[in-house]
Every structure is written in structure tokens, then in C-alpha cells.
N, C-alpha and C positions, 0 to 999 in steps of 0.2 A: 754115764757121762752125757750122752745126747738122747733125749726122749721126746718124740713127737706123739701127741695124742689127738686123733681125729682132726688132723690139720688139712685145711683146704686153702687153695689160692685161686681166686677168680680175677679175671681181667675183663674190662669192657673195651671191646674193639668196635668202634662205631656204635651201633645200637645193639650189638650182639655180645652176650656174655660168654667168655671162654673159660672153661674149667681146667686150669693148668695142672692143679693137684686136687685129688679127690680122696678124702678120708684116709690120710696117711698116718699109720701107726707104726712107729719104728723106734727101736732102742739100739744104740751103738755103745759099746763099752770102751774104756780107756785102752789105747794101744792096738785097736783093731786095724786091719788092713782091708779096706772095703772098696770094691768097684761098683759103679752104678752104670748100667748099660740099658740100651733100648733104642728104638728108632728115633729119628728127628721128630721133635714135637711131643715126646712122651712125658716130658716134665723133669728130665734129669737136671738141667741147669737151673730150673726154677727151684728144685729141691736143694741144690747146692747153695743157691743164693740165700735161701731161708736159713740153712745151717750156718752160713757165714754172716748172718745178720746184715746182709745187703738188701733185704726185703722183709716184709712182714706178712704173716698168714692172714687170710681173710677171716678165718675162724680156726679154733683149736688152740692147743697149748704146746709150746716148745720150751723144754727145760734143758739148760746146759749146766752141768755140775750141780744139779738140784735147784738151780735158780730159774724161776719163770721169766725168761728174757722177753716174752711177748708183752709183759707189763712195763718194761723199761722205756723211758723216753729216748729220743735220738742220741742225746749226749751220753747217757748211760750205756746204750748199746754200743756206741763208738768206743767207749772205754773197754768194755768186755771184748769187743772185736780186736782191739789193739793188743790186749793182754793175753788172749787165749787162742786166737785164730790166725793162721797164715794162709796166703793165697798164691797159687801158681797157675798162670794162664797160658793158653795156646800161643798168644802173640806177645808174651813176655811183659808188656806194659812197663818197660823201663823208661825213665825220664831221659829223652835224647841228649839234652845238654849237660847231663851229669856223667861223671866217670863211673866205672864199675864200682869203685870203692865208695863213692858218694851215693850211688843208688842203694847199695847195701846198708849204708849208714842212715839213710833217711828215716826208717821207723824209729831208730834210737833218738834222733833229733826230735821227732814228733812226740816221743815218749818222755822227753825231758832228761835223758841219761847224760851224765857228765862227760865232758870232752875226752878225758883220758880213758875212761872206760869204753867209750865209743870206739876210739882208735884201736884199743886192744882187742875188742871183740871183732871188729872188722878185719883186722890183720889175721886173726886166727881162722876166720872163715875163708878169707882169700887163700890162705895156705892150704886148708883142708880140702877146698874145692878145686885146687889146681889153678887158681886164678891170680897168684901173686904177681906174675909178670904182665898181667893185664889190668892191674889196679887203676892205672891212669888212662885207660882207653875208654872212649865213649862207645855207646851201643853199636853205632854203625861201623866201628872198627873191630867188632867181635864177630865170631862165627855164630851160627844159630845155637849150637850146643853151649858155647861160652855164655851167650846171653841167657839161656835157660838156667845155667848154673848160677849166674848172678841173680836171677829172679828167685831161685830156690834159696840162695843165701839170704837175700832180702826178706823172704817169707819166714825164715827160721831164726833170724837174729834176735828176735824178742822171746825166743824159747816158747813158742806156742804149744799148747797141748793138742791142738787139732790143726792139721794141714789139709787144705782143700785144693785139689788139682783138677782143673777143667781142661781136658784134652791136652795134657802136658807135652805129648810128643807129636801133636797134630801138624806142627810146622817144621818138623825135623826129618832128616833122612833116617832110614831104618837103623843103621849102626849107632848114630848119635842118640836116637830115641831109646835104644836099649840101655845106653849108658845113663841116660836121665832116669829111666825106670829103676835101675839098680841103685842110683843115688837116693831116690825117694824111698826105696825099700830099706835102705840102711837107716833111715830116720825112724822107721817103725821099730827097729831093733833097740832104739833109744827110748821107746815108750810113747812116741808120737802116734796119735790116731790119724791114719791116712785115708782120706775119702777121695776117690778118683772117678770122675766122669770120663768115659771113653767110648768111642765107636770101634776101637781096635779090639777085636775079640781075643787076640793073643795077650794083649796087655791086661784086659779085664780078667782073663782066666788065671793070671798070676796071683790075683788077690786071694786072700784066705777066706773072704766072704764076698759073694757076688749077688748083687741086687739087680733085678730086671724090672723095668718100668714100661708100661704101655698105656697110652691115653690117660696120663696123670695118676695112674694107680701102680702100686707095687704088685707085680704078678709072680715074682719069683724072689726067693731069699735062700741062697744055698751056701753052706760052709764047706770047705775043702774036706772036712772030716765026715760030712753027711754021706 
């Protein structure tokens, strides 16, 4: 499903070139549950941004479902991202002036889905994520766990095949964080590929495949069955 071949990502900071990713070769299959761990500055978020088509590699090839997405223009990448990839962030990134229901509905509006279908799909997710009584609340009226559940609902309402989670529990207390992790894990049971960047060793160790990065390189790739 996801295949990186000799991928590098370089940045120019002042007059100095920074090698954020170095010769990444990585294949992830459909439905895998993967954590990416490593110290700050190891390249975890850069790798996640490339997988999510939020950035482009400086060199190398990235194929998603057999399609070389590195050759696509910005508009084509945006379409693939909208159809195949969902994002969950540490700080939720909800639109403050929109209600929970409207935040969840937003990708459907951008995707041109008809009104009746939008309302039906939003209602189902509000119900399944325990948010039905919070549908008309704005983000500041929700707890951290409720906001993250809204963010996950928004990320999954287009039925993406890949879900990218960047420190999804980093802004939550321990008990709420565990609830969010369990919710994400339930999605893998439905065939979604979950890729989670985390500094939390306990969360990372729950994944069935654990990738470790240091200085822009993959230095470890372990499966639970290994």
C-alpha cells in the first residue's frame, strides 16, 4: 500500500542544509498498525508529512496503492489526500467557530458530498463516538477527549484507507489518552492502516509494528511476532 524507495528530505536553514530524512526504504501493508518512535529531531513528523502528502521528498519515490504520488501536481495530490488519508493531531486543529457536527461534516462539504448523505454520515459518527449530545457544541465547550473524538470522526468520515496520528494523546490526561488509543485501535480492526508518531513508549509498544528513527534514518523495524 505504502512504499518508499530511497527517499530523502533536505531543508535549507540559513546557509546550512539539514538532512531530515536519509535514504528511507519502507513498505507498509494495508491494515497495519504501526508506531514511529525516536527522539525529537529524528525525522518522525517529516516522514508522517510525506506519507500524508503534506510535503514532497527531495529525492526518491513514494508509491501509494501502486501510484507514484511524487509525480502528481498539487491539485492531484490534494485529491488523493482527501480520498485516501485522514489526519489526527495533538492539538486537534478543529475550527473554533464551527460546532462539533460542522467540524465533522467539513471534509464531506469539501468533497462535494450531497447534503442528505452528509447529515446521515455525521449523525452516525456522532452516535458511534458518543458525541450525540455534543453535536451543537463548539470546541471550547468540549473536553480534551471530546475534542479528540471529534477530530478522529472528522478524519475518518471520508472512509480513508490510511489514518495518520501525530502524538494523538500528547494533549490529554492519561485516562483520556487510553480511551483515544482504544478508539484508534478499533479502526484498525475495520481495515484502516494506522500510523502513529509518539514519544509515549507505552503507546508505541501497543502497535503491532514499531519503527524507530534516529537522525533521519530508520534504525529499527520490529513486529510483535518477531
